[in-house]
ZAMAR-278884 format. One line per 10 residues: number of its first residue (from 1); their letters; for each residue x, y, z of N, C-alpha, C. Coordinates in Angstrom, 3 decimals, decimal comma. Example, Ala and Ser with C-alpha at 12.3 -4.5 7.8 and 13.67 -1.06 7.14 Angstrom:
% residues 2
1 = AS = 13,190:-5,690:7,800:12,300:-4,500:7,800:13,200:-3,300:7,800 ~ 12,850:-2,250:7,080:13,670:-1,060:7,140:12,900:0,030:7,870
END
This chain:
% residues 239
1 = XXXXXXXXXX = -12,545:47,511:26,053:-12,070:46,148:26,107:-11,026:45,821:27,151 ~ -11,193:44,723:27,941:-10,302:44,335:28,960:-8,911:44,166:28,555 ~ -7,948:44,918:29,196:-6,529:44,742:28,823:-5,968:43,419:29,182 ~ -5,154:42,936:28,359:-4,556:41,539:28,799:-3,568:41,699:29,678 ~ -3,391:40,861:30,574:-2,377:40,742:31,650:-1,086:40,589:31,032 ~ 0,083:40,928:31,937:1,384:40,614:31,378:1,651:39,180:31,095 ~ 0,777:38,393:31,737:1,044:36,753:31,530:0,494:36,590:30,147 ~ -0,626:37,116:29,859:-1,291:36,850:28,301:-0,246:37,505:27,235 ~ 0,394:38,532:27,580:1,226:39,037:26,577:2,552:38,314:26,376 ~ 2,933:37,564:27,313:4,268:36,893:27,341:4,411:35,976:26,137
11 = XXXXXXXXXX = 5,526:35,767:25,601:5,947:34,788:24,659:6,626:33,600:25,253 ~ 6,182:32,421:24,733:6,706:31,319:25,530:7,719:30,543:24,561 ~ 8,823:30,046:24,944:9,890:29,390:24,116:9,640:27,928:24,134 ~ 9,600:27,251:23,027:9,362:25,863:22,945:10,555:25,195:22,211 ~ 11,231:24,358:22,805:12,321:23,821:22,019:12,215:22,332:21,814 ~ 12,551:21,703:20,793:12,496:20,411:20,519:13,155:19,366:21,630 ~ 12,419:18,192:21,880:12,950:17,184:22,775:13,747:16,113:21,940 ~ 13,338:16,012:20,641:13,841:15,112:19,820:13,355:15,413:18,339 ~ 13,646:14,362:17,427:13,323:14,439:15,969:12,866:13,125:15,420 ~ 11,924:13,129:14,447:11,303:11,941:13,902:12,094:11,638:12,787
21 = XXXXXXXXXX = 12,330:10,261:12,560:13,031:9,746:11,453:12,000:8,825:10,729 ~ 11,435:9,385:9,736:10,213:8,809:8,959:10,478:8,504:7,554 ~ 9,762:7,578:7,011:9,952:7,197:5,519:9,222:8,316:4,647 ~ 8,393:9,220:5,226:7,669:10,172:4,423:8,625:11,458:4,325 ~ 9,068:11,610:3,340:10,025:12,780:2,923:9,370:14,119:2,374 ~ 8,244:14,014:2,020:7,471:15,191:1,423:6,060:15,186:1,997 ~ 5,365:16,284:1,818:3,973:16,319:2,191:3,140:15,310:1,277 ~ 3,272:15,409:0,020:2,551:14,544:-0,809:2,834:13,048:-0,469 ~ 1,688:12,454:-0,263:1,670:11,044:0,130:1,531:10,728:1,669 ~ 1,939:11,869:2,452:1,831:11,592:3,823:0,510:11,309:4,374
31 = XXXXXXXXXX = 0,305:10,418:5,263:-0,900:10,086:5,761:-1,569:11,301:6,378 ~ -2,910:11,471:6,284:-3,425:12,664:6,624:-3,919:12,595:8,122 ~ -3,847:11,400:8,633:-4,324:11,305:10,162:-3,288:10,250:10,692 ~ -3,012:10,196:11,880:-2,276:8,889:12,574:-3,161:7,780:12,619 ~ -2,514:6,653:12,456:-3,365:5,439:12,607:-3,818:4,877:11,249 ~ -3,905:5,742:10,118:-4,454:5,422:9,002:-3,626:4,351:8,226 ~ -2,236:4,455:8,375:-1,246:3,542:7,748:-0,402:2,963:8,799 ~ -1,037:1,701:9,330:-0,368:1,048:10,442:1,086:0,694:10,008 ~ 1,456:0,533:8,669:2,714:0,019:8,269:3,750:1,181:8,300 ~ 3,225:2,392:8,438:4,124:3,631:8,554:4,838:3,606:9,823
41 = XXXXXXXXXX = 6,071:3,325:9,975:6,700:3,185:11,187:7,904:4,240:11,179 ~ 8,399:4,718:12,462:9,362:5,782:12,527:10,037:5,669:13,907 ~ 10,924:6,421:13,958:11,953:6,321:15,248:11,974:7,864:15,752 ~ 11,612:7,879:16,954:11,833:9,331:17,543:13,155:9,166:18,298 ~ 14,268:10,086:17,973:15,480:10,096:18,671:15,399:11,252:19,561 ~ 15,567:11,042:20,940:15,465:12,125:21,857:16,768:12,782:21,975 ~ 16,811:14,228:22,095:18,118:14,841:22,291:18,872:14,332:23,652 ~ 20,076:14,462:23,590:21,110:13,852:24,569:20,595:14,296:25,994 ~ 20,106:15,425:26,394:19,943:15,618:27,742:18,623:15,102:28,300 ~ 17,939:14,362:27,333:16,708:13,485:27,775:17,094:12,228:27,802
51 = XXXXXXXXXX = 17,531:11,846:29,001:18,194:10,304:29,102:16,991:9,242:29,494 ~ 17,525:8,146:29,959:16,513:7,020:30,147:15,560:7,377:31,280 ~ 16,050:8,209:32,360:15,138:8,486:33,377:13,775:9,379:32,857 ~ 14,007:9,940:31,691:12,754:10,651:31,321:11,641:9,831:30,663 ~ 12,019:8,538:30,276:10,987:7,723:29,787:10,757:6,527:30,578 ~ 11,197:6,480:31,749:10,964:5,423:32,681:9,417:5,053:32,845 ~ 9,017:3,906:32,614:7,671:3,568:32,680:6,800:3,782:31,355 ~ 7,396:4,346:30,452:6,509:4,558:29,291:6,330:3,286:28,406 ~ 7,122:2,369:28,621:6,933:0,965:27,912:5,731:0,321:28,490 ~ 5,069:0,898:29,680:3,938:0,174:30,122:2,625:0,646:29,247
61 = XXXXXXXXXX = 2,748:1,472:28,377:1,636:1,950:27,675:1,686:1,488:26,141 ~ 0,514:1,215:25,692:0,484:0,841:24,160:0,410:1,991:23,165 ~ 0,152:3,145:23,579:-0,025:4,343:22,625:0,411:5,516:23,337 ~ 1,163:6,442:22,634:1,498:7,631:22,986:1,130:9,028:22,375 ~ 0,830:10,080:22,996:0,669:11,261:22,364:1,889:12,020:21,932 ~ 2,161:12,270:20,722:3,336:13,034:20,415:2,882:14,389:19,781 ~ 3,542:15,402:20,573:3,317:16,804:20,127:4,379:17,247:19,394 ~ 4,288:17,868:18,280:5,309:18,249:17,362:5,226:19,578:16,726 ~ 6,023:19,993:15,883:5,945:21,230:15,134:6,049:21,024:13,704 ~ 4,969:21,617:13,092:4,650:21,412:11,450:5,917:22,371:11,055
71 = XXXXXXXXXX = 7,021:21,792:10,998:8,182:22,501:10,440:8,122:22,862:9,036 ~ 7,467:22,147:8,196:7,570:22,293:6,737:6,608:23,440:6,365 ~ 5,737:23,788:7,171:4,719:24,913:6,957:4,928:26,327:7,793 ~ 5,913:26,368:8,603:6,123:27,429:9,257:6,232:28,751:8,588 ~ 7,025:28,663:7,542:7,395:29,732:6,583:6,090:30,251:5,867 ~ 5,121:29,408:5,755:3,894:29,701:5,025:2,887:30,423:5,813 ~ 3,234:30,693:7,143:2,346:31,476:7,981:1,029:30,639:8,303 ~ -0,094:31,394:8,845:-1,259:30,500:9,131:-2,377:31,303:8,466 ~ -3,638:30,518:8,556:-4,830:31,244:7,846:-5,905:30,957:8,894 ~ -6,817:32,058:8,883:-7,968:31,848:9,790:-8,974:30,899:9,355
81 = XXXXXXXXXX = -9,026:30,760:7,895:-10,087:29,878:7,251:-9,218:28,836:6,413 ~ -9,687:27,571:6,440:-9,036:26,444:5,855:-10,071:25,789:4,943 ~ -9,482:25,208:3,892:-10,232:24,422:2,978:-9,808:22,833:3,096 ~ -10,715:22,168:4,042:-10,111:20,771:4,449:-10,249:19,985:3,143 ~ -9,267:19,148:2,957:-9,256:18,121:1,785:-10,656:17,247:1,601 ~ -11,085:16,891:2,903:-12,268:15,979:3,073:-13,424:16,631:2,516 ~ -13,413:17,950:2,257:-14,717:18,750:1,762:-14,484:18,995:0,369 ~ -13,283:18,477:-0,271:-13,103:18,688:-1,742:-12,457:20,023:-1,914 ~ -11,967:20,666:-0,917:-11,298:21,979:-1,018:-12,242:22,940:-1,620 ~ -13,533:22,846:-1,363:-14,565:23,981:-1,697:-15,079:24,614:-0,526
91 = XXXXXXXXXX = -15,363:24,084:0,446:-15,863:24,608:1,709:-14,756:25,007:2,734 ~ -14,922:26,319:3,404:-14,062:26,819:4,420:-14,501:26,387:5,809 ~ -13,494:26,079:6,705:-13,724:25,955:8,206:-12,864:26,758:8,830 ~ -13,105:27,250:10,114:-12,123:28,007:11,029:-10,858:27,005:11,248 ~ -9,719:27,717:11,312:-8,532:26,805:11,592:-8,587:26,006:12,734 ~ -9,302:26,589:13,870:-9,353:25,721:15,125:-10,542:24,682:14,998 ~ -11,187:24,631:13,842:-12,130:23,590:13,606:-11,658:22,558:12,759 ~ -10,307:22,689:12,417:-9,633:21,737:11,375:-8,356:21,166:12,075 ~ -7,555:20,313:11,529:-6,327:19,830:11,911:-5,261:20,240:10,895 ~ -5,433:21,386:10,308:-4,626:21,921:9,231:-3,177:22,284:9,980
101 = XXXXXXXXXX = -2,007:22,028:9,200:-0,820:22,510:9,602:-0,600:23,917:9,685 ~ -1,339:24,742:9,025:-1,223:26,295:8,965:-2,049:26,864:9,971 ~ -1,438:26,748:11,310:-1,887:27,158:12,493:-1,142:28,257:13,003 ~ -1,598:28,953:14,052:-0,913:30,147:14,442:0,434:29,751:15,032 ~ 0,506:28,650:15,997:1,792:28,220:16,559:2,361:26,924:15,787 ~ 1,802:26,530:14,741:2,231:25,341:13,949:2,500:24,138:14,933 ~ 1,676:23,918:15,846:1,780:22,648:16,759:0,831:21,496:16,243 ~ 1,335:20,254:16,300:0,543:19,241:15,771:0,426:18,167:17,116 ~ -0,425:17,214:16,889:-0,586:16,291:17,908:-1,118:15,002:17,259 ~ -0,263:13,906:17,532:-0,480:12,635:16,905:-0,725:11,515:18,016
111 = XXXXXXXXXX = -1,646:10,659:17,870:-1,698:9,499:18,721:-0,927:8,283:17,987 ~ 0,155:7,897:18,513:0,908:6,812:17,815:1,026:5,511:18,602 ~ 1,303:4,424:17,885:1,376:3,113:18,647:2,859:2,961:19,006 ~ 2,982:2,737:20,256:4,397:2,502:20,867:4,785:1,183:20,451 ~ 5,840:0,884:19,804:6,296:-0,249:19,440:7,361:-0,908:20,474 ~ 8,511:-0,113:20,532:9,521:-0,406:21,489:10,435:0,708:21,833 ~ 11,253:0,596:22,886:12,134:1,688:23,051:13,593:1,171:23,099 ~ 14,503:1,755:22,537:15,782:1,392:22,649:16,697:2,411:23,389 ~ 17,689:1,993:24,201:18,449:2,877:24,903:20,016:2,530:24,712 ~ 20,711:3,424:23,895:22,068:3,262:23,631:22,757:4,390:24,161
121 = XXXXXXXXXX = 23,404:5,271:23,389:24,029:6,588:23,785:22,955:7,502:23,680 ~ 21,600:7,259:23,331:20,555:8,123:23,452:19,329:7,208:23,417 ~ 18,199:8,005:23,682:16,998:7,249:23,817:16,255:7,224:22,395 ~ 15,941:6,151:21,751:15,059:5,982:20,717:13,646:5,310:20,856 ~ 12,750:5,867:20,368:11,404:5,556:20,650:10,758:5,001:19,337 ~ 10,464:3,848:19,204:9,898:3,409:17,823:8,346:3,388:17,796 ~ 7,782:3,853:16,992:6,259:4,040:16,772:5,770:3,647:15,418 ~ 4,460:3,448:15,337:3,920:3,136:14,059:2,437:3,852:13,781 ~ 1,927:3,887:12,702:0,774:4,490:12,315:1,101:5,989:12,311 ~ 2,215:6,314:11,774:2,533:7,857:11,881:2,043:8,562:10,790
131 = XXXXXXXXXX = 1,890:9,956:11,028:1,534:10,859:9,933:2,410:12,039:9,965 ~ 3,721:11,857:10,080:4,697:12,683:10,294:5,922:12,694:9,347 ~ 6,328:14,012:8,874:7,464:14,093:8,039:8,755:13,693:8,599 ~ 9,722:13,229:7,864:11,136:13,006:8,153:11,578:14,389:8,948 ~ 12,334:14,402:9,961:12,999:15,419:10,763:12,034:16,383:11,338 ~ 10,805:15,909:11,637:9,826:16,629:12,310:10,303:16,828:13,784 ~ 10,366:18,051:14,323:10,748:18,406:15,619:9,643:17,876:16,701 ~ 9,972:17,109:17,507:9,086:16,689:18,652:9,183:17,554:19,905 ~ 8,195:18,029:20,442:8,167:18,904:21,646:7,671:18,265:22,827 ~ 6,914:17,322:22,773:6,482:16,511:24,108:5,995:15,366:23,683
141 = XXXXXXXXXX = 6,090:14,415:24,702:5,462:13,025:24,713:4,574:12,778:25,962 ~ 3,512:12,275:25,788:2,569:11,802:26,896:2,019:10,450:26,752 ~ 1,724:9,697:27,714:1,038:8,355:27,515:-0,425:8,647:27,251 ~ -1,070:7,743:26,484:-2,391:7,762:26,031:-3,270:7,074:27,152 ~ -4,279:7,580:27,704:-5,073:7,138:28,754:-6,396:6,706:28,246 ~ -6,638:5,397:27,786:-7,850:5,114:27,156:-9,233:5,310:27,940 ~ -9,157:5,129:29,309:-10,341:5,248:30,035:-10,821:6,748:30,184 ~ -10,058:7,666:29,857:-10,412:9,218:29,914:-10,426:9,721:28,360 ~ -9,726:9,141:27,637:-9,380:9,919:26,231:-10,206:9,245:25,044 ~ -10,722:7,993:25,166:-11,405:7,286:24,168:-12,932:7,743:24,345
151 = XXXXXXXXXX = -13,497:8,515:23,305:-14,911:8,842:23,397:-15,492:8,300:22,137 ~ -15,920:7,084:22,096:-16,569:6,292:20,959:-17,672:7,040:20,213 ~ -18,471:7,679:21,015:-19,718:8,174:20,435:-19,745:9,760:20,211 ~ -18,485:10,350:20,416:-18,309:11,760:20,106:-18,671:12,288:18,595 ~ -19,101:13,307:18,368:-19,330:13,724:16,965:-18,104:14,221:16,388 ~ -17,892:13,752:15,066:-16,733:14,086:14,353:-16,894:14,992:13,065 ~ -17,974:15,664:13,108:-18,341:16,590:12,053:-17,953:15,971:10,569 ~ -17,407:16,766:9,739:-17,192:16,107:8,421:-15,849:15,190:8,308 ~ -15,144:14,923:9,430:-14,069:14,121:9,396:-14,522:12,580:9,653 ~ -14,782:11,991:8,663:-15,407:10,591:8,678:-14,543:9,599:7,849
161 = XXXXXXXXXX = -14,395:8,374:8,213:-13,508:7,414:7,288:-13,866:7,648:5,813 ~ -12,896:7,559:5,079:-13,053:7,575:3,563:-13,045:6,191:3,061 ~ -13,590:5,932:1,920:-13,474:4,731:1,132:-11,994:4,493:0,561 ~ -11,488:3,320:0,890:-10,072:2,985:0,552:-10,202:2,675:-0,964 ~ -8,972:3,124:-1,641:-8,874:2,660:-2,999:-8,214:1,212:-3,072 ~ -8,464:0,607:-4,230:-7,879:-0,674:-4,463:-6,466:-0,546:-5,064 ~ -5,576:-1,013:-4,443:-4,155:-0,753:-5,106:-3,664:-2,064:-5,848 ~ -3,283:-1,857:-7,027:-2,643:-2,862:-7,882:-1,347:-2,503:-8,361 ~ -0,453:-3,497:-8,596:0,913:-3,390:-8,973:1,141:-3,922:-10,467 ~ 1,721:-3,126:-11,294:2,200:-3,562:-12,742:3,306:-4,621:-12,551
171 = XXXXXXXXXX = 3,329:-5,503:-13,594:4,342:-6,506:-13,616:5,666:-5,941:-13,369 ~ 5,917:-4,925:-13,930:7,350:-4,236:-13,877:7,576:-3,801:-12,466 ~ 6,486:-3,153:-11,750:6,770:-2,757:-10,393:6,956:-3,987:-9,505 ~ 6,213:-5,015:-9,616:6,473:-6,116:-8,814:7,831:-6,884:-8,953 ~ 8,339:-6,745:-10,329:9,590:-7,273:-10,533:10,631:-6,491:-9,903 ~ 10,502:-5,119:-9,806:11,458:-4,184:-9,247:11,413:-4,409:-7,779 ~ 10,208:-4,663:-7,089:10,239:-4,921:-5,832:11,183:-5,924:-5,394 ~ 11,209:-7,086:-6,122:11,941:-8,204:-5,812:13,550:-7,819:-6,250 ~ 13,716:-7,332:-7,348:15,080:-6,951:-7,757:15,647:-6,092:-6,814 ~ 15,013:-5,123:-6,124:15,725:-4,226:-5,424:15,803:-4,753:-3,848
181 = XXXXXXXXXX = 15,284:-5,905:-3,726:15,324:-6,587:-2,306:14,332:-5,819:-1,325 ~ 13,244:-5,152:-1,897:12,381:-4,430:-1,033:11,480:-5,466:-0,274 ~ 11,245:-5,318:0,965:10,570:-6,300:1,831:9,098:-6,099:1,713 ~ 8,397:-7,074:2,520:6,911:-6,898:2,610:6,632:-5,788:3,448 ~ 7,221:-5,300:4,193:6,845:-4,029:5,082:6,821:-2,790:4,114 ~ 7,787:-2,636:3,171:7,744:-1,591:2,361:6,541:-1,780:1,215 ~ 6,222:-2,981:0,920:5,122:-3,271:0,067:3,806:-2,785:0,748 ~ 3,618:-3,137:1,917:2,406:-2,725:2,748:2,360:-1,304:2,988 ~ 3,593:-0,635:3,302:3,632:0,791:3,339:3,228:1,499:2,139 ~ 3,594:0,949:1,062:3,082:1,643:-0,157:1,540:1,371:-0,547
191 = XXXXXXXXXX = 1,260:0,271:-0,290:-0,243:-0,189:-0,415:-1,131:0,796:0,532 ~ -0,903:0,599:1,781:-1,730:1,442:2,685:-1,709:2,975:2,479 ~ -0,659:3,410:1,959:-0,433:4,826:1,875:-1,260:5,261:0,536 ~ -1,124:4,433:-0,455:-1,698:4,953:-1,671:-3,377:4,514:-1,459 ~ -3,820:3,711:-0,680:-5,167:3,286:-0,593:-5,996:4,419:-0,033 ~ -5,186:5,367:0,607:-5,790:6,547:1,399:-5,935:7,668:0,220 ~ -5,537:7,579:-1,034:-5,566:8,367:-2,198:-4,890:9,806:-1,674 ~ -3,621:9,897:-1,873:-2,902:10,964:-1,489:-3,074:12,156:-2,451 ~ -3,723:12,086:-3,486:-3,869:13,264:-4,522:-4,599:14,450:-3,864 ~ -4,076:15,647:-4,287:-4,904:16,874:-3,781:-6,335:16,661:-4,260
201 = XXXXXXXXXX = -7,291:17,442:-3,583:-8,750:17,376:-4,030:-9,035:17,731:-5,284 ~ -8,245:18,819:-5,819:-8,516:19,316:-7,088:-7,774:18,630:-8,331 ~ -7,071:17,546:-8,029:-6,144:16,628:-9,039:-6,830:15,266:-9,160 ~ -7,748:15,215:-9,996:-8,241:13,855:-10,257:-8,174:13,388:-11,635 ~ -7,076:13,669:-12,394:-6,889:13,237:-13,861:-6,380:11,841:-13,843 ~ -7,228:11,069:-14,452:-6,903:9,559:-14,514:-5,557:9,200:-15,426 ~ -5,251:10,216:-16,169:-4,172:9,947:-17,111:-2,872:10,548:-16,561 ~ -2,903:11,211:-15,517:-1,712:11,750:-14,767:-1,037:10,730:-14,020 ~ 0,348:10,732:-14,258:1,178:9,839:-13,450:1,775:10,689:-12,278 ~ 1,415:10,371:-11,067:1,930:10,889:-9,896:3,310:10,355:-9,392
211 = XXXXXXXXXX = 4,048:11,105:-8,663:5,259:10,656:-8,157:5,262:10,892:-6,652 ~ 5,363:9,878:-5,798:5,468:9,912:-4,441:6,871:9,511:-3,812 ~ 7,500:10,426:-3,068:8,725:10,088:-2,444:8,477:9,448:-1,205 ~ 8,882:8,128:-1,121:8,629:7,325:0,002:9,927:6,700:0,481 ~ 10,420:6,826:1,757:11,773:6,364:2,058:12,890:6,712:1,020 ~ 13,545:5,826:0,455:14,568:6,135:-0,471:14,112:6,042:-1,824 ~ 12,710:5,805:-2,154:12,236:5,524:-3,458:11,181:6,423:-3,914 ~ 11,054:6,619:-5,257:9,898:7,163:-5,907:8,928:6,228:-6,430 ~ 7,768:6,419:-5,979:6,568:5,528:-6,406:5,839:6,253:-7,484 ~ 5,980:5,607:-8,703:5,158:6,156:-9,730:3,762:5,586:-9,996
221 = XXXXXXXXXX = 2,837:6,300:-9,958:1,302:5,582:-9,892:0,352:6,547:-10,707 ~ -0,725:5,899:-11,077:-1,920:6,767:-11,557:-3,198:6,039:-10,887 ~ -4,227:6,960:-10,873:-5,607:6,448:-10,215:-6,674:6,535:-11,350 ~ -7,380:5,551:-11,441:-8,616:5,440:-12,441:-9,803:4,951:-11,608 ~ -10,724:6,042:-11,342:-11,759:5,740:-10,438:-11,378:5,317:-9,031 ~ -11,660:4,056:-8,588:-11,415:3,576:-7,293:-10,087:2,698:-7,229 ~ -9,246:2,576:-8,334:-8,095:1,704:-8,609:-6,879:2,550:-8,580 ~ -5,860:2,225:-7,831:-4,613:2,817:-7,932:-3,662:1,722:-8,538 ~ -2,951:2,145:-9,513:-1,850:1,224:-10,191:-0,543:1,803:-10,131 ~ 0,272:1,000:-9,343:1,665:1,345:-9,178:2,369:0,835:-10,458
231 = XXXXXXXXX = 2,908:1,886:-11,212:3,426:1,707:-12,583:4,895:1,080:-12,332 ~ 5,792:1,925:-11,559:7,152:1,411:-11,393:7,786:2,146:-10,141 ~ 8,965:1,643:-9,847:9,698:2,178:-8,679:11,097:2,791:-9,301 ~ 11,472:3,757:-8,556:12,917:4,137:-9,017:13,518:4,797:-7,764 ~ 14,876:4,691:-7,696:15,731:5,228:-6,649:15,634:6,563:-6,629 ~ 15,317:7,334:-5,410:15,202:8,683:-5,519:16,414:9,472:-5,616 ~ 16,343:10,449:-6,319:17,649:11,246:-6,547:17,291:12,905:-6,160 ~ 18,123:13,313:-5,340:17,897:14,680:-4,772:18,187:15,661:-5,873 ~ 17,421:16,435:-6,282:17,693:17,525:-7,265:18,531:18,693:-6,712
END
């Protein structure tokens, strides 16, 4: 077997350039891919050493590639074979044939819509269509170039669009929405997130009430066939 060169044996240090501030506080309910929940907005705060010079010209693009660390799964290690949720958790695929967070270097890549940039004492980049947990470390940002990166007829294997669920709200939940002064953006965020069916592949009990932590709220819901019913909202309390 050919020996690896010293270059191949070297370890590379990657440090965050900033952090995500996201309404998704836990993995349950998190959009499984970028762009599926347009109402999911977030802010990337760059670290102080990355000033306005670093993003000069970025506002000229509609979308950006954001490379990040799957920080919530680092301690879980990685697996050579993965059970993708889209396959019902029954069939295994190689880790490099999936977008699982359980990767050797725990690096992720998301294509996000660039909404605006704010420069105060630091640089803040506002994005939408996110699939990132709160406090996710960002390690790089690149502009999206549609003329070379959009491949409309490329094969996508098992990763195909899923049928969206119909989201309904109970009278109590709608009253709470108004009582707590939650705006239409939050309403759309809940609807778009739940329509993707956040339940694990093996949990399809129509009598089970699920709890999704979104922003500062717990969303209590159940699913019966193709319908999601939001039962009620409650202020999230850290245990």
